[in-house]
mmCIF entry with sequence, helices, sheets and N, C-alpha, C, O atoms, coordinates in Angstrom:
data_MODEL
# 
_entry.id   MODEL 
# 
_entity.id                         1 
_entity.type                       polymer 
_entity.pdbx_number_of_molecules   1 
# 
_entity_poly.entity_id                      1 
_entity_poly.type                           'polypeptide(L)' 
_entity_poly.nstd_linkage                   no 
_entity_poly.nstd_monomer                   no 
_entity_poly.pdbx_seq_one_letter_code       MKKKLAKALLYVMTGGLAFFVVTFTVYFFNLDMKLTSMIEPLLLKWYDRIPRNQHL 
_entity_poly.pdbx_seq_one_letter_code_can   MKKKLAKALLYVMTGGLAFFVVTFTVYFFNLDMKLTSMIEPLLLKWYDRIPRNQHL 
_entity_poly.pdbx_strand_id                 A 
# 
loop_
_entity_poly_seq.entity_id 
_entity_poly_seq.num 
_entity_poly_seq.mon_id 
_entity_poly_seq.hetero 
1 1  MET n 
1 2  LYS n 
1 3  LYS n 
1 4  LYS n 
1 5  LEU n 
1 6  ALA n 
1 7  LYS n 
1 8  ALA n 
1 9  LEU n 
1 10 LEU n 
1 11 TYR n 
1 12 VAL n 
1 13 MET n 
1 14 THR n 
1 15 GLY n 
1 16 GLY n 
1 17 LEU n 
1 18 ALA n 
1 19 PHE n 
1 20 PHE n 
1 21 VAL n 
1 22 VAL n 
1 23 THR n 
1 24 PHE n 
1 25 THR n 
1 26 VAL n 
1 27 TYR n 
1 28 PHE n 
1 29 PHE n 
1 30 ASN n 
1 31 LEU n 
1 32 ASP n 
1 33 MET n 
1 34 LYS n 
1 35 LEU n 
1 36 THR n 
1 37 SER n 
1 38 MET n 
1 39 ILE n 
1 40 GLU n 
1 41 PRO n 
1 42 LEU n 
1 43 LEU n 
1 44 LEU n 
1 45 LYS n 
1 46 TRP n 
1 47 TYR n 
1 48 ASP n 
1 49 ARG n 
1 50 ILE n 
1 51 PRO n 
1 52 ARG n 
1 53 ASN n 
1 54 GLN n 
1 55 HIS n 
1 56 LEU n 
# 
_struct_asym.id          A 
_struct_asym.entity_id   1 
# 
loop_
_struct_conf.conf_type_id 
_struct_conf.id 
_struct_conf.pdbx_PDB_helix_id 
_struct_conf.beg_label_comp_id 
_struct_conf.beg_label_asym_id 
_struct_conf.beg_label_seq_id 
_struct_conf.pdbx_beg_PDB_ins_code 
_struct_conf.end_label_comp_id 
_struct_conf.end_label_asym_id 
_struct_conf.end_label_seq_id 
_struct_conf.pdbx_end_PDB_ins_code 
_struct_conf.beg_auth_comp_id 
_struct_conf.beg_auth_asym_id 
_struct_conf.beg_auth_seq_id 
_struct_conf.end_auth_comp_id 
_struct_conf.end_auth_asym_id 
_struct_conf.end_auth_seq_id 
_struct_conf.pdbx_PDB_helix_class 
_struct_conf.details 
_struct_conf.pdbx_PDB_helix_length 
HELX_P HELX_P1 AA1 LYS A 2  ? PHE A 28 ? LYS A 2  PHE A 28 1 ? 27 
HELX_P HELX_P2 AA2 LEU A 31 ? ASP A 48 ? LEU A 31 ASP A 48 1 ? 18 
# 
_struct_conf_type.id          HELX_P 
_struct_conf_type.criteria    ? 
_struct_conf_type.reference   ? 
# 
loop_
_atom_site.group_PDB 
_atom_site.id 
_atom_site.type_symbol 
_atom_site.label_atom_id 
_atom_site.label_alt_id 
_atom_site.label_comp_id 
_atom_site.label_asym_id 
_atom_site.label_entity_id 
_atom_site.label_seq_id 
_atom_site.pdbx_PDB_ins_code 
_atom_site.Cartn_x 
_atom_site.Cartn_y 
_atom_site.Cartn_z 
_atom_site.occupancy 
_atom_site.B_iso_or_equiv 
_atom_site.pdbx_formal_charge 
_atom_site.auth_seq_id 
_atom_site.auth_comp_id 
_atom_site.auth_asym_id 
_atom_site.auth_atom_id 
_atom_site.pdbx_PDB_model_num 
ATOM 1   N N  . MET A 1 1  ? -182.309 19.585  109.796 1.00 0.00 ? 1  MET A N  1 
ATOM 2   C CA . MET A 1 1  ? -181.879 18.196  110.076 1.00 0.00 ? 1  MET A CA 1 
ATOM 3   C C  . MET A 1 1  ? -181.235 17.617  108.888 1.00 0.00 ? 1  MET A C  1 
ATOM 4   O O  . MET A 1 1  ? -180.185 16.983  108.995 1.00 0.00 ? 1  MET A O  1 
ATOM 5   N N  . LYS A 1 2  ? -181.856 17.820  107.691 1.00 0.00 ? 2  LYS A N  1 
ATOM 6   C CA . LYS A 1 2  ? -181.263 17.290  106.456 1.00 0.00 ? 2  LYS A CA 1 
ATOM 7   C C  . LYS A 1 2  ? -179.928 17.902  106.124 1.00 0.00 ? 2  LYS A C  1 
ATOM 8   O O  . LYS A 1 2  ? -179.030 17.241  105.602 1.00 0.00 ? 2  LYS A O  1 
ATOM 9   N N  . LYS A 1 3  ? -179.806 19.240  106.452 1.00 0.00 ? 3  LYS A N  1 
ATOM 10  C CA . LYS A 1 3  ? -178.570 19.930  106.154 1.00 0.00 ? 3  LYS A CA 1 
ATOM 11  C C  . LYS A 1 3  ? -177.427 19.392  106.984 1.00 0.00 ? 3  LYS A C  1 
ATOM 12  O O  . LYS A 1 3  ? -176.309 19.278  106.483 1.00 0.00 ? 3  LYS A O  1 
ATOM 13  N N  . LYS A 1 4  ? -177.681 19.046  108.278 1.00 0.00 ? 4  LYS A N  1 
ATOM 14  C CA . LYS A 1 4  ? -176.687 18.449  109.134 1.00 0.00 ? 4  LYS A CA 1 
ATOM 15  C C  . LYS A 1 4  ? -176.283 17.118  108.649 1.00 0.00 ? 4  LYS A C  1 
ATOM 16  O O  . LYS A 1 4  ? -175.102 16.770  108.680 1.00 0.00 ? 4  LYS A O  1 
ATOM 17  N N  . LEU A 1 5  ? -177.265 16.331  108.183 1.00 0.00 ? 5  LEU A N  1 
ATOM 18  C CA . LEU A 1 5  ? -176.913 14.995  107.759 1.00 0.00 ? 5  LEU A CA 1 
ATOM 19  C C  . LEU A 1 5  ? -176.112 15.068  106.452 1.00 0.00 ? 5  LEU A C  1 
ATOM 20  O O  . LEU A 1 5  ? -175.155 14.312  106.283 1.00 0.00 ? 5  LEU A O  1 
ATOM 21  N N  . ALA A 1 6  ? -176.485 15.967  105.522 1.00 0.00 ? 6  ALA A N  1 
ATOM 22  C CA . ALA A 1 6  ? -175.782 16.182  104.275 1.00 0.00 ? 6  ALA A CA 1 
ATOM 23  C C  . ALA A 1 6  ? -174.373 16.671  104.599 1.00 0.00 ? 6  ALA A C  1 
ATOM 24  O O  . ALA A 1 6  ? -173.424 16.226  103.953 1.00 0.00 ? 6  ALA A O  1 
ATOM 25  N N  . LYS A 1 7  ? -174.205 17.520  105.519 1.00 0.00 ? 7  LYS A N  1 
ATOM 26  C CA . LYS A 1 7  ? -172.918 18.138  105.854 1.00 0.00 ? 7  LYS A CA 1 
ATOM 27  C C  . LYS A 1 7  ? -172.018 17.002  106.443 1.00 0.00 ? 7  LYS A C  1 
ATOM 28  O O  . LYS A 1 7  ? -170.849 16.880  106.077 1.00 0.00 ? 7  LYS A O  1 
ATOM 29  N N  . ALA A 1 8  ? -172.582 16.193  107.345 1.00 0.00 ? 8  ALA A N  1 
ATOM 30  C CA . ALA A 1 8  ? -171.887 15.083  107.892 1.00 0.00 ? 8  ALA A CA 1 
ATOM 31  C C  . ALA A 1 8  ? -171.466 14.015  106.833 1.00 0.00 ? 8  ALA A C  1 
ATOM 32  O O  . ALA A 1 8  ? -170.355 13.484  106.850 1.00 0.00 ? 8  ALA A O  1 
ATOM 33  N N  . LEU A 1 9  ? -172.347 13.762  105.992 1.00 0.00 ? 9  LEU A N  1 
ATOM 34  C CA . LEU A 1 9  ? -172.095 12.783  104.848 1.00 0.00 ? 9  LEU A CA 1 
ATOM 35  C C  . LEU A 1 9  ? -170.948 13.390  104.001 1.00 0.00 ? 9  LEU A C  1 
ATOM 36  O O  . LEU A 1 9  ? -170.044 12.652  103.609 1.00 0.00 ? 9  LEU A O  1 
ATOM 37  N N  . LEU A 1 10 ? -170.954 14.650  103.721 1.00 0.00 ? 10 LEU A N  1 
ATOM 38  C CA . LEU A 1 10 ? -169.925 15.316  102.945 1.00 0.00 ? 10 LEU A CA 1 
ATOM 39  C C  . LEU A 1 10 ? -168.561 15.181  103.648 1.00 0.00 ? 10 LEU A C  1 
ATOM 40  O O  . LEU A 1 10 ? -167.556 14.903  102.994 1.00 0.00 ? 10 LEU A O  1 
ATOM 41  N N  . TYR A 1 11 ? -168.526 15.377  104.980 1.00 0.00 ? 11 TYR A N  1 
ATOM 42  C CA . TYR A 1 11 ? -167.299 15.252  105.705 1.00 0.00 ? 11 TYR A CA 1 
ATOM 43  C C  . TYR A 1 11 ? -166.783 13.846  105.686 1.00 0.00 ? 11 TYR A C  1 
ATOM 44  O O  . TYR A 1 11 ? -165.577 13.648  105.545 1.00 0.00 ? 11 TYR A O  1 
ATOM 45  N N  . VAL A 1 12 ? -167.657 12.831  105.825 1.00 0.00 ? 12 VAL A N  1 
ATOM 46  C CA . VAL A 1 12 ? -167.214 11.449  105.815 1.00 0.00 ? 12 VAL A CA 1 
ATOM 47  C C  . VAL A 1 12 ? -166.744 11.096  104.406 1.00 0.00 ? 12 VAL A C  1 
ATOM 48  O O  . VAL A 1 12 ? -165.746 10.389  104.267 1.00 0.00 ? 12 VAL A O  1 
ATOM 49  N N  . MET A 1 13 ? -167.393 11.540  103.401 1.00 0.00 ? 13 MET A N  1 
ATOM 50  C CA . MET A 1 13 ? -166.943 11.212  102.002 1.00 0.00 ? 13 MET A CA 1 
ATOM 51  C C  . MET A 1 13 ? -165.615 11.852  101.702 1.00 0.00 ? 13 MET A C  1 
ATOM 52  O O  . MET A 1 13 ? -164.741 11.244  101.085 1.00 0.00 ? 13 MET A O  1 
ATOM 53  N N  . THR A 1 14 ? -165.455 13.180  102.177 1.00 0.00 ? 14 THR A N  1 
ATOM 54  C CA . THR A 1 14 ? -164.162 13.830  101.934 1.00 0.00 ? 14 THR A CA 1 
ATOM 55  C C  . THR A 1 14 ? -163.053 13.160  102.705 1.00 0.00 ? 14 THR A C  1 
ATOM 56  O O  . THR A 1 14 ? -161.953 12.993  102.178 1.00 0.00 ? 14 THR A O  1 
ATOM 57  N N  . GLY A 1 15 ? -163.309 12.773  103.938 1.00 0.00 ? 15 GLY A N  1 
ATOM 58  C CA . GLY A 1 15 ? -162.338 12.052  104.722 1.00 0.00 ? 15 GLY A CA 1 
ATOM 59  C C  . GLY A 1 15 ? -161.870 10.670  104.037 1.00 0.00 ? 15 GLY A C  1 
ATOM 60  O O  . GLY A 1 15 ? -160.689 10.331  103.960 1.00 0.00 ? 15 GLY A O  1 
ATOM 61  N N  . GLY A 1 16 ? -162.903 9.958   103.574 1.00 0.00 ? 16 GLY A N  1 
ATOM 62  C CA . GLY A 1 16 ? -162.692 8.706   102.877 1.00 0.00 ? 16 GLY A CA 1 
ATOM 63  C C  . GLY A 1 16 ? -161.911 8.913   101.591 1.00 0.00 ? 16 GLY A C  1 
ATOM 64  O O  . GLY A 1 16 ? -161.014 8.130   101.277 1.00 0.00 ? 16 GLY A O  1 
ATOM 65  N N  . LEU A 1 17 ? -162.241 9.958   100.844 1.00 0.00 ? 17 LEU A N  1 
ATOM 66  C CA . LEU A 1 17 ? -161.490 10.186  99.597  1.00 0.00 ? 17 LEU A CA 1 
ATOM 67  C C  . LEU A 1 17 ? -160.040 10.599  99.932  1.00 0.00 ? 17 LEU A C  1 
ATOM 68  O O  . LEU A 1 17 ? -159.114 10.149  99.257  1.00 0.00 ? 17 LEU A O  1 
ATOM 69  N N  . ALA A 1 18 ? -159.824 11.437  100.952 1.00 0.00 ? 18 ALA A N  1 
ATOM 70  C CA . ALA A 1 18 ? -158.451 11.835  101.365 1.00 0.00 ? 18 ALA A CA 1 
ATOM 71  C C  . ALA A 1 18 ? -157.668 10.595  101.795 1.00 0.00 ? 18 ALA A C  1 
ATOM 72  O O  . ALA A 1 18 ? -156.520 10.420  101.386 1.00 0.00 ? 18 ALA A O  1 
ATOM 73  N N  . PHE A 1 19 ? -158.277 9.729   102.617 1.00 0.00 ? 19 PHE A N  1 
ATOM 74  C CA . PHE A 1 19 ? -157.637 8.446   103.037 1.00 0.00 ? 19 PHE A CA 1 
ATOM 75  C C  . PHE A 1 19 ? -157.258 7.630   101.858 1.00 0.00 ? 19 PHE A C  1 
ATOM 76  O O  . PHE A 1 19 ? -156.147 7.103   101.808 1.00 0.00 ? 19 PHE A O  1 
ATOM 77  N N  . PHE A 1 20 ? -158.168 7.496   100.864 1.00 0.00 ? 20 PHE A N  1 
ATOM 78  C CA . PHE A 1 20 ? -157.834 6.719   99.709  1.00 0.00 ? 20 PHE A CA 1 
ATOM 79  C C  . PHE A 1 20 ? -156.703 7.302   98.867  1.00 0.00 ? 20 PHE A C  1 
ATOM 80  O O  . PHE A 1 20 ? -155.846 6.564   98.381  1.00 0.00 ? 20 PHE A O  1 
ATOM 81  N N  . VAL A 1 21 ? -156.699 8.622   98.694  1.00 0.00 ? 21 VAL A N  1 
ATOM 82  C CA . VAL A 1 21 ? -155.622 9.269   97.952  1.00 0.00 ? 21 VAL A CA 1 
ATOM 83  C C  . VAL A 1 21 ? -154.219 9.013   98.613  1.00 0.00 ? 21 VAL A C  1 
ATOM 84  O O  . VAL A 1 21 ? -153.225 8.687   97.963  1.00 0.00 ? 21 VAL A O  1 
ATOM 85  N N  . VAL A 1 22 ? -154.242 9.186   99.906  1.00 0.00 ? 22 VAL A N  1 
ATOM 86  C CA . VAL A 1 22 ? -152.942 9.010   100.695 1.00 0.00 ? 22 VAL A CA 1 
ATOM 87  C C  . VAL A 1 22 ? -152.516 7.517   100.576 1.00 0.00 ? 22 VAL A C  1 
ATOM 88  O O  . VAL A 1 22 ? -151.362 7.254   100.240 1.00 0.00 ? 22 VAL A O  1 
ATOM 89  N N  . THR A 1 23 ? -153.375 6.578   100.829 1.00 0.00 ? 23 THR A N  1 
ATOM 90  C CA . THR A 1 23 ? -153.012 5.162   100.706 1.00 0.00 ? 23 THR A CA 1 
ATOM 91  C C  . THR A 1 23 ? -152.615 4.755   99.381  1.00 0.00 ? 23 THR A C  1 
ATOM 92  O O  . THR A 1 23 ? -151.689 3.956   99.242  1.00 0.00 ? 23 THR A O  1 
ATOM 93  N N  . PHE A 1 24 ? -153.279 5.268   98.328  1.00 0.00 ? 24 PHE A N  1 
ATOM 94  C CA . PHE A 1 24 ? -152.989 4.948   96.967  1.00 0.00 ? 24 PHE A CA 1 
ATOM 95  C C  . PHE A 1 24 ? -151.665 5.447   96.574  1.00 0.00 ? 24 PHE A C  1 
ATOM 96  O O  . PHE A 1 24 ? -150.939 4.765   95.851  1.00 0.00 ? 24 PHE A O  1 
ATOM 97  N N  . THR A 1 25 ? -151.285 6.688   97.043  1.00 0.00 ? 25 THR A N  1 
ATOM 98  C CA . THR A 1 25 ? -149.983 7.345   96.736  1.00 0.00 ? 25 THR A CA 1 
ATOM 99  C C  . THR A 1 25 ? -148.874 6.476   97.396  1.00 0.00 ? 25 THR A C  1 
ATOM 100 O O  . THR A 1 25 ? -147.834 6.208   96.795  1.00 0.00 ? 25 THR A O  1 
ATOM 101 N N  . VAL A 1 26 ? -149.132 6.060   98.629  1.00 0.00 ? 26 VAL A N  1 
ATOM 102 C CA . VAL A 1 26 ? -148.101 5.241   99.304  1.00 0.00 ? 26 VAL A CA 1 
ATOM 103 C C  . VAL A 1 26 ? -147.945 3.930   98.539  1.00 0.00 ? 26 VAL A C  1 
ATOM 104 O O  . VAL A 1 26 ? -146.813 3.482   98.355  1.00 0.00 ? 26 VAL A O  1 
ATOM 105 N N  . TYR A 1 27 ? -149.026 3.291   98.083  1.00 0.00 ? 27 TYR A N  1 
ATOM 106 C CA . TYR A 1 27 ? -148.942 2.005   97.319  1.00 0.00 ? 27 TYR A CA 1 
ATOM 107 C C  . TYR A 1 27 ? -148.258 2.254   95.966  1.00 0.00 ? 27 TYR A C  1 
ATOM 108 O O  . TYR A 1 27 ? -147.352 1.511   95.590  1.00 0.00 ? 27 TYR A O  1 
ATOM 109 N N  . PHE A 1 28 ? -148.669 3.257   95.258  1.00 0.00 ? 28 PHE A N  1 
ATOM 110 C CA . PHE A 1 28 ? -148.158 3.535   93.865  1.00 0.00 ? 28 PHE A CA 1 
ATOM 111 C C  . PHE A 1 28 ? -146.651 3.750   93.863  1.00 0.00 ? 28 PHE A C  1 
ATOM 112 O O  . PHE A 1 28 ? -145.940 3.165   93.046  1.00 0.00 ? 28 PHE A O  1 
ATOM 113 N N  . PHE A 1 29 ? -146.149 4.608   94.797  1.00 0.00 ? 29 PHE A N  1 
ATOM 114 C CA . PHE A 1 29 ? -144.751 4.916   94.804  1.00 0.00 ? 29 PHE A CA 1 
ATOM 115 C C  . PHE A 1 29 ? -143.956 3.987   95.727  1.00 0.00 ? 29 PHE A C  1 
ATOM 116 O O  . PHE A 1 29 ? -142.755 4.197   95.900  1.00 0.00 ? 29 PHE A O  1 
ATOM 117 N N  . ASN A 1 30 ? -144.591 2.955   96.332  1.00 0.00 ? 30 ASN A N  1 
ATOM 118 C CA . ASN A 1 30 ? -143.935 1.974   97.160  1.00 0.00 ? 30 ASN A CA 1 
ATOM 119 C C  . ASN A 1 30 ? -143.170 2.615   98.351  1.00 0.00 ? 30 ASN A C  1 
ATOM 120 O O  . ASN A 1 30 ? -142.071 2.211   98.732  1.00 0.00 ? 30 ASN A O  1 
ATOM 121 N N  . LEU A 1 31 ? -143.854 3.652   98.903  1.00 0.00 ? 31 LEU A N  1 
ATOM 122 C CA . LEU A 1 31 ? -143.200 4.420   99.980  1.00 0.00 ? 31 LEU A CA 1 
ATOM 123 C C  . LEU A 1 31 ? -143.045 3.676   101.237 1.00 0.00 ? 31 LEU A C  1 
ATOM 124 O O  . LEU A 1 31 ? -142.191 4.039   102.046 1.00 0.00 ? 31 LEU A O  1 
ATOM 125 N N  . ASP A 1 32 ? -143.840 2.613   101.477 1.00 0.00 ? 32 ASP A N  1 
ATOM 126 C CA . ASP A 1 32 ? -143.692 1.927   102.691 1.00 0.00 ? 32 ASP A CA 1 
ATOM 127 C C  . ASP A 1 32 ? -142.367 1.129   102.712 1.00 0.00 ? 32 ASP A C  1 
ATOM 128 O O  . ASP A 1 32 ? -141.683 1.100   103.736 1.00 0.00 ? 32 ASP A O  1 
ATOM 129 N N  . MET A 1 33 ? -142.015 0.501   101.614 1.00 0.00 ? 33 MET A N  1 
ATOM 130 C CA . MET A 1 33 ? -140.739 -0.221  101.488 1.00 0.00 ? 33 MET A CA 1 
ATOM 131 C C  . MET A 1 33 ? -139.562 0.729   101.487 1.00 0.00 ? 33 MET A C  1 
ATOM 132 O O  . MET A 1 33 ? -138.505 0.402   102.027 1.00 0.00 ? 33 MET A O  1 
ATOM 133 N N  . LYS A 1 34 ? -139.722 1.892   100.895 1.00 0.00 ? 34 LYS A N  1 
ATOM 134 C CA . LYS A 1 34 ? -138.653 2.860   100.917 1.00 0.00 ? 34 LYS A CA 1 
ATOM 135 C C  . LYS A 1 34 ? -138.343 3.367   102.292 1.00 0.00 ? 34 LYS A C  1 
ATOM 136 O O  . LYS A 1 34 ? -137.187 3.631   102.622 1.00 0.00 ? 34 LYS A O  1 
ATOM 137 N N  . LEU A 1 35 ? -139.390 3.508   103.113 1.00 0.00 ? 35 LEU A N  1 
ATOM 138 C CA . LEU A 1 35 ? -139.185 3.947   104.471 1.00 0.00 ? 35 LEU A CA 1 
ATOM 139 C C  . LEU A 1 35 ? -138.563 2.784   105.278 1.00 0.00 ? 35 LEU A C  1 
ATOM 140 O O  . LEU A 1 35 ? -137.668 2.991   106.096 1.00 0.00 ? 35 LEU A O  1 
ATOM 141 N N  . THR A 1 36 ? -139.064 1.554   105.024 1.00 0.00 ? 36 THR A N  1 
ATOM 142 C CA . THR A 1 36 ? -138.435 0.418   105.675 1.00 0.00 ? 36 THR A CA 1 
ATOM 143 C C  . THR A 1 36 ? -136.955 0.274   105.393 1.00 0.00 ? 36 THR A C  1 
ATOM 144 O O  . THR A 1 36 ? -136.166 -0.031  106.288 1.00 0.00 ? 36 THR A O  1 
ATOM 145 N N  . SER A 1 37 ? -136.580 0.498   104.130 1.00 0.00 ? 37 SER A N  1 
ATOM 146 C CA . SER A 1 37 ? -135.172 0.355   103.735 1.00 0.00 ? 37 SER A CA 1 
ATOM 147 C C  . SER A 1 37 ? -134.319 1.424   104.402 1.00 0.00 ? 37 SER A C  1 
ATOM 148 O O  . SER A 1 37 ? -133.128 1.228   104.646 1.00 0.00 ? 37 SER A O  1 
ATOM 149 N N  . MET A 1 38 ? -134.967 2.591   104.699 1.00 0.00 ? 38 MET A N  1 
ATOM 150 C CA . MET A 1 38 ? -134.180 3.679   105.387 1.00 0.00 ? 38 MET A CA 1 
ATOM 151 C C  . MET A 1 38 ? -134.005 3.350   106.869 1.00 0.00 ? 38 MET A C  1 
ATOM 152 O O  . MET A 1 38 ? -133.009 3.744   107.476 1.00 0.00 ? 38 MET A O  1 
ATOM 153 N N  . ILE A 1 39 ? -134.988 2.614   107.468 1.00 0.00 ? 39 ILE A N  1 
ATOM 154 C CA . ILE A 1 39 ? -134.999 2.317   108.902 1.00 0.00 ? 39 ILE A CA 1 
ATOM 155 C C  . ILE A 1 39 ? -134.184 1.028   109.153 1.00 0.00 ? 39 ILE A C  1 
ATOM 156 O O  . ILE A 1 39 ? -133.738 0.805   110.278 1.00 0.00 ? 39 ILE A O  1 
ATOM 157 N N  . GLU A 1 40 ? -133.978 0.165   108.110 1.00 0.00 ? 40 GLU A N  1 
ATOM 158 C CA . GLU A 1 40 ? -133.366 -1.123  108.325 1.00 0.00 ? 40 GLU A CA 1 
ATOM 159 C C  . GLU A 1 40 ? -132.001 -1.017  108.958 1.00 0.00 ? 40 GLU A C  1 
ATOM 160 O O  . GLU A 1 40 ? -131.781 -1.797  109.885 1.00 0.00 ? 40 GLU A O  1 
ATOM 161 N N  . PRO A 1 41 ? -131.057 -0.181  108.608 1.00 0.00 ? 41 PRO A N  1 
ATOM 162 C CA . PRO A 1 41 ? -129.765 -0.152  109.317 1.00 0.00 ? 41 PRO A CA 1 
ATOM 163 C C  . PRO A 1 41 ? -129.972 0.127   110.790 1.00 0.00 ? 41 PRO A C  1 
ATOM 164 O O  . PRO A 1 41 ? -129.288 -0.501  111.599 1.00 0.00 ? 41 PRO A O  1 
ATOM 165 N N  . LEU A 1 42 ? -130.825 0.983   111.189 1.00 0.00 ? 42 LEU A N  1 
ATOM 166 C CA . LEU A 1 42 ? -131.054 1.275   112.571 1.00 0.00 ? 42 LEU A CA 1 
ATOM 167 C C  . LEU A 1 42 ? -131.575 0.030   113.279 1.00 0.00 ? 42 LEU A C  1 
ATOM 168 O O  . LEU A 1 42 ? -131.115 -0.295  114.374 1.00 0.00 ? 42 LEU A O  1 
ATOM 169 N N  . LEU A 1 43 ? -132.535 -0.675  112.664 1.00 0.00 ? 43 LEU A N  1 
ATOM 170 C CA . LEU A 1 43 ? -133.016 -1.839  113.258 1.00 0.00 ? 43 LEU A CA 1 
ATOM 171 C C  . LEU A 1 43 ? -132.013 -2.975  113.381 1.00 0.00 ? 43 LEU A C  1 
ATOM 172 O O  . LEU A 1 43 ? -131.989 -3.713  114.366 1.00 0.00 ? 43 LEU A O  1 
ATOM 173 N N  . LEU A 1 44 ? -131.186 -3.090  112.349 1.00 0.00 ? 44 LEU A N  1 
ATOM 174 C CA . LEU A 1 44 ? -130.144 -4.057  112.416 1.00 0.00 ? 44 LEU A CA 1 
ATOM 175 C C  . LEU A 1 44 ? -129.133 -3.840  113.565 1.00 0.00 ? 44 LEU A C  1 
ATOM 176 O O  . LEU A 1 44 ? -128.724 -4.767  114.265 1.00 0.00 ? 44 LEU A O  1 
ATOM 177 N N  . LYS A 1 45 ? -128.766 -2.574  113.706 1.00 0.00 ? 45 LYS A N  1 
ATOM 178 C CA . LYS A 1 45 ? -127.815 -2.182  114.766 1.00 0.00 ? 45 LYS A CA 1 
ATOM 179 C C  . LYS A 1 45 ? -128.500 -2.467  116.130 1.00 0.00 ? 45 LYS A C  1 
ATOM 180 O O  . LYS A 1 45 ? -127.852 -2.956  117.056 1.00 0.00 ? 45 LYS A O  1 
ATOM 181 N N  . TRP A 1 46 ? -129.793 -2.162  116.243 1.00 0.00 ? 46 TRP A N  1 
ATOM 182 C CA . TRP A 1 46 ? -130.491 -2.423  117.518 1.00 0.00 ? 46 TRP A CA 1 
ATOM 183 C C  . TRP A 1 46 ? -130.571 -3.928  117.819 1.00 0.00 ? 46 TRP A C  1 
ATOM 184 O O  . TRP A 1 46 ? -130.271 -4.349  118.936 1.00 0.00 ? 46 TRP A O  1 
ATOM 185 N N  . TYR A 1 47 ? -130.960 -4.710  116.865 1.00 0.00 ? 47 TYR A N  1 
ATOM 186 C CA . TYR A 1 47 ? -131.140 -6.134  117.146 1.00 0.00 ? 47 TYR A CA 1 
ATOM 187 C C  . TYR A 1 47 ? -129.850 -6.893  117.259 1.00 0.00 ? 47 TYR A C  1 
ATOM 188 O O  . TYR A 1 47 ? -129.837 -7.946  117.896 1.00 0.00 ? 47 TYR A O  1 
ATOM 189 N N  . ASP A 1 48 ? -128.762 -6.431  116.684 1.00 0.00 ? 48 ASP A N  1 
ATOM 190 C CA . ASP A 1 48 ? -127.478 -7.030  116.791 1.00 0.00 ? 48 ASP A CA 1 
ATOM 191 C C  . ASP A 1 48 ? -126.918 -6.828  118.232 1.00 0.00 ? 48 ASP A C  1 
ATOM 192 O O  . ASP A 1 48 ? -126.068 -7.607  118.664 1.00 0.00 ? 48 ASP A O  1 
ATOM 193 N N  . ARG A 1 49 ? -127.356 -5.858  118.929 1.00 0.00 ? 49 ARG A N  1 
ATOM 194 C CA . ARG A 1 49 ? -126.880 -5.626  120.321 1.00 0.00 ? 49 ARG A CA 1 
ATOM 195 C C  . ARG A 1 49 ? -127.584 -6.471  121.349 1.00 0.00 ? 49 ARG A C  1 
ATOM 196 O O  . ARG A 1 49 ? -127.108 -6.590  122.478 1.00 0.00 ? 49 ARG A O  1 
ATOM 197 N N  . ILE A 1 50 ? -128.691 -7.054  120.996 1.00 0.00 ? 50 ILE A N  1 
ATOM 198 C CA . ILE A 1 50 ? -129.485 -7.894  122.000 1.00 0.00 ? 50 ILE A CA 1 
ATOM 199 C C  . ILE A 1 50 ? -128.697 -9.174  122.307 1.00 0.00 ? 50 ILE A C  1 
ATOM 200 O O  . ILE A 1 50 ? -128.318 -9.927  121.409 1.00 0.00 ? 50 ILE A O  1 
ATOM 201 N N  . PRO A 1 51 ? -128.471 -9.389  123.582 1.00 0.00 ? 51 PRO A N  1 
ATOM 202 C CA . PRO A 1 51 ? -127.839 -10.626 123.971 1.00 0.00 ? 51 PRO A CA 1 
ATOM 203 C C  . PRO A 1 51 ? -128.713 -11.841 123.689 1.00 0.00 ? 51 PRO A C  1 
ATOM 204 O O  . PRO A 1 51 ? -129.914 -11.822 123.957 1.00 0.00 ? 51 PRO A O  1 
ATOM 205 N N  . ARG A 1 52 ? -128.107 -12.907 123.144 1.00 0.00 ? 52 ARG A N  1 
ATOM 206 C CA . ARG A 1 52 ? -128.883 -14.091 122.827 1.00 0.00 ? 52 ARG A CA 1 
ATOM 207 C C  . ARG A 1 52 ? -128.372 -15.279 123.616 1.00 0.00 ? 52 ARG A C  1 
ATOM 208 O O  . ARG A 1 52 ? -127.172 -15.417 123.855 1.00 0.00 ? 52 ARG A O  1 
ATOM 209 N N  . ASN A 1 53 ? -129.306 -16.140 124.019 1.00 0.00 ? 53 ASN A N  1 
ATOM 210 C CA . ASN A 1 53 ? -128.987 -17.353 124.741 1.00 0.00 ? 53 ASN A CA 1 
ATOM 211 C C  . ASN A 1 53 ? -129.194 -18.489 123.755 1.00 0.00 ? 53 ASN A C  1 
ATOM 212 O O  . ASN A 1 53 ? -130.315 -18.966 123.583 1.00 0.00 ? 53 ASN A O  1 
ATOM 213 N N  . GLN A 1 54 ? -128.108 -18.932 123.098 1.00 0.00 ? 54 GLN A N  1 
ATOM 214 C CA . GLN A 1 54 ? -128.178 -19.896 122.043 1.00 0.00 ? 54 GLN A CA 1 
ATOM 215 C C  . GLN A 1 54 ? -127.780 -21.292 122.510 1.00 0.00 ? 54 GLN A C  1 
ATOM 216 O O  . GLN A 1 54 ? -126.646 -21.722 122.299 1.00 0.00 ? 54 GLN A O  1 
ATOM 217 N N  . HIS A 1 55 ? -128.703 -21.991 123.138 1.00 0.00 ? 55 HIS A N  1 
ATOM 218 C CA . HIS A 1 55 ? -128.473 -23.371 123.576 1.00 0.00 ? 55 HIS A CA 1 
ATOM 219 C C  . HIS A 1 55 ? -129.194 -24.287 122.627 1.00 0.00 ? 55 HIS A C  1 
ATOM 220 O O  . HIS A 1 55 ? -130.329 -24.049 122.212 1.00 0.00 ? 55 HIS A O  1 
ATOM 221 N N  . LEU A 1 56 ? -128.478 -25.357 122.298 1.00 0.00 ? 56 LEU A N  1 
ATOM 222 C CA . LEU A 1 56 ? -129.133 -26.400 121.401 1.00 0.00 ? 56 LEU A CA 1 
ATOM 223 C C  . LEU A 1 56 ? -129.705 -27.493 122.287 1.00 0.00 ? 56 LEU A C  1 
ATOM 224 O O  . LEU A 1 56 ? -130.287 -28.454 121.785 1.00 0.00 ? 56 LEU A O  1 
# 
């Protein structure tokens, strides 16, 4: 029983550490904003095609 608990705790800690490493890497290299800047032209093209009802 203790072995299973220790093994499960090890998996949870390893998963938490992997999650931290990935999120820290994204934060450190500002990868989220770099991805957003790559997607921005596609989003602008998409939203410019939407018909708007501009009544004052």
